[in-house]
N, C-alpha and C positions, 0 to 999 in steps of 0.2 A: 442576548448580552454576552460579550466576550469574556471567557475565562482567561485571565492573564497568567503567563508563566513568570517565573522569578526574574528572568533577565528583561522582561517587558515592563517592569515597574515604572520606569520613567515615562513610557508611552501611556501606561494606565493613568498616571497622575495627570498628564496633559489632557487625555480624553475625558477624565472625570471633571477637570476644570471647564472644558468646553460644554459638557452636559449641564454643569451648574449655571454657567452663563446663559445657556439657552432657556433653562427653567426660570431664571431670575428675570429674563427679558420678556417673558410671556405677559401680555397685557400692559407692558411698560412702553411708553412713547420714546424712551431713550434709544437711539440708534447705536447698536453695538456690532453691526455687521462687519465693519472693518476689523475690529478686534477678533471677532470669531474667525474671519478668513485668515488672519495672521496666525492664530493659534492652530487652526486646522492644517495650514501649510507646515507649520513647525512640527506638528504631530506626524504628518505624513512623511516629512523628511527624516524625522527621528526613526520612524518605523522602518523606512527603506534602508537607512544606514545601519540600523541594528541587524536586520535580516541579511544584509550584504556581507556581514562579518561574523556569522554564527560559527561557533566552535562545533566539532563533532558531537560533543555532549549536548549542546544546546539544540542541535538538529535532532538528536535522539528524543529530546523532550518535545519538540514540535511534532515529530512522527507519532508520538504517543498522546498528543493533545486530545482531551476528552471530546472536543467538538469537531475533530478532524473527520471528513467524510469517509464512510466505510462502504462496503459492498452494496448495501441497499440504496445508499445515496447515489452511487454511480449508476446503478440499474435505473433509478428514477430519472436521472438527468442526462445520461449518455446513451442508454439503450432503449429499444422499443420491444413490445410484444414478448416480454420475458415470461417463459413458462417453466416454473421451477419443477424439478424432478427430485424425489426424495428416496432415501433408502439405499442400502448396499446389496440387498438381496441375500444377505448372510445373517446379519444381526439386528440392524435397525437404522434409524436415521440420525445423523449428526448435524445439528444446526450450526455448528461452528464453521462448517464448510458447506456452502450452498452452490447450486448450479442448475443448469437447464438450458433450454433453447432460448435464443434472444436474437434481436435484429440490431445491427450496428450500421448506420448510414445506408439502410436498405439491403444490407448483406446478412444472410442468416449465419449464425455462429453458435457454437456451444460455449457458454459462459460459465466459468467456475471461479469461486473465490472464497476467502475467509470473511466472516462477518463477526465483528466484535460486539455490536450492540451500542446503543447511545444513551441508555439510562440503566439504573440498577437492575430492574427486572429483565430487560433484554440482554444485558451483559451476562447475567447468570444463565439465561436460556441459551445463549450462544457460546457459553463457556469462555468468554473473553477472546474468542477467535482461536482458541487452542484446540486443534483438531484431534479427534480420536480415531482409532483404526477404521471404524465404519465410515468416517468422513473421507478418508483417503481411498477406501474401497469404492465409495460412491463416485469419487472423482475418476477412478479407473473405469467404472461402468460408463460414465459420461464420455470419457475419451474413446472408449470402444464404440459408442454410438456415433461419435464424430467421424471415426474412421469408416464406419459402415455407410453413413449417409454423405460422406464427402464434405463435411462442414469444417471450417477452420475452428481452432480452439483458442479462446481468449481467457487468460487467467488474471485475477486481481489478488495479489498476495499482501496480506496484512496480519501477521501473527507474531507473537513473541516467541513462539515455538510450539511444537506438538505437545499435547497434554501429557504430563509425566506421571499421572496417577497409576496406582497399582492395577486398577481394573483395565486401563488401556494396555499396560504391559501384558496382562493376562490374555488379552484378545489379540495380541500380536502387533503391537505398535511399530516396532522396527521393521518387521516384514511388510506391513502395509505401506510404510513410507518408501521402502526400497522398491516395492512393486509399482507404486505410483510414479516414482522417478523413472523406472524402466518403461512404464506406459508412455510417459512424455517422450522419451528418446525414441520409442518405436513408432510413434504416430505417423501414419501415411499422409497426413494433411498438415497444412501450415499451423504453427502455434506461436502466439505472441503473448508474453507474460509481462506484467507490470508490477513492480513493488510500489504500492500506493501508501504504505505506512511503515510498519516494521516488517522486515524480512528476516525472521529468526530461525537459524539452524536448519535441520533437515525438514522441519515442518514447512519451511518456505521452499526449499529446493524441490520438494516433492511436487510442487505445482509450478515451478519456475524453470524446469529443464527444457527450455525452448530454444529455437534458433534465433529468436530476437527477444532480448530482455530489456525492458524499459524501466526507468525509475522516476517517480516524481521528485522534484527538486530538493525537497526537505525530507525525503524518506531515508531509511537506513537499512542496511543489508549486512548480516554478519553471521558467523558460525556459532556465536554465543552472545548473550547480552553483555553489555559493558559491566554491569554489576556482577554477573556470573564470572566473567574473566577476572575482574578485580578480586573477587573472593578466592579464586584459585591461586592467582599469582601473589597477591599481597595479604590474603586472609582478611580482607575488609572490603565491603562494597563502597566505602567512601572514596576509593581510588577509581571509581567508575569513569570520571572525566578523563583521567590519564589513559585508562584502558580504551576508551572510545577513540582517542587521538591515535594511539598506537595501532589499533585494529583497522583503521582506514574504512570506517563504516558508511561514509557519506556517498551520495551519488557522484559527486565530483571526483573523489578519490577512485571509486570503482570504475568510472568511465576511463580514467587514465590507465588503470590496470587492465582494462579489457574485460572485466567481469560483466559489465552491462554495455549495451550498445547505444543507448540514447537517454537523454535527460529531458523530461517534460516540465516546463516551467510552471511554477505556482504563482498565484496572485501575491503581491507584496504583503507580507505578514503571514503567509502560510495558506494552505488550502482551506482551512476552517473559516477564513475570512470571506471567501467567495466560492462555495462548493460548486455552484453552477458553472462558473467560469473554468474551474480546473477540470470538471467533468467534460466540458466541451473540448478543452485543449487535449485531454487524454483521448477522447473519442477520435479527434482528428489525427492524432499521432498513430493510434492503433490502425485506423483505416488506411493511412499511408503505408504502413508496414505490410498490411495484408495485401494491398494493391501490388506490392512488389513480390509477393510470395505465392499468390493463389494460382498462378499459371505454371508454376514450376512442377516438374514430375515428382512423384513421391520419393523416389530414390535420391533426388537432389536435396529435398528438404531434410531427409534423414541424414545425409552426408554432411549437410551444413551444421546440423546439431552436433554430430559426432566430432567434426573438426573443431567446432567452437569450444567444446569442453576439453578436448585433448590439448588445445593450445593454452588453456589457462595455466599460468604459472611457469610457462616455458621460458 
């Protein structure tokens, strides 16, 4: 069952009406098929028009949707033979950042990404996708493996930001994020990153400093959350919609600015309405990008990364 966002209430009312009609028609000889078709078309049209005109703040809500597919969903529907690897060889294992060997369209890759969880228990276990230093150090270890075995790196970014707790700072959060970013930039193999939900602050950049950066259609990517920005500028989180508009957090804005390279379309109504379809679309897009990169010399992919980030904001 869909969990509806505030701006989806008109769609929710229509779909509720359709469900009531279906239930009332069970065992009844009255033919209501024409009425159902009319309402279903009206609902589909309303959903399409609503999602065609989303504001940046509404896109932020979609990116955070509780039913939006996360790392494990993409592993299940887009990748094969995933072999997870745990631990950073210094402190422990961080379940907010997962990774290991995987196969994409027959190609072996190193896959790394944030996992938020999909219910209360798993969200707590994965710390809502907020990585700790050991998570970023695990990512560095996996990138080192990728370099040694000559495997492309694919990352799926979905985090509100790195974990800001005292224990994370005690274990060197800033240094771990910086080292992870450095590891991305120094990779001798191709790297393709995708913002699949939220791309928040350095916690996202640490896994997204690639030569090709993709975004799902309704994902967001920003240096700080809209609520955080509003709290700093206006002393109230209620100004988050205005902050989201000013920060240009959407895939469409960031493509124009050159921050990302490609937008991967989502099903009408968002990725949560058809996770399998969006996973297949993302797999196709990543595979196409890797096809264009895998035969390039190491020096070329490093230079592409360097030039890409030096040109931002020019």
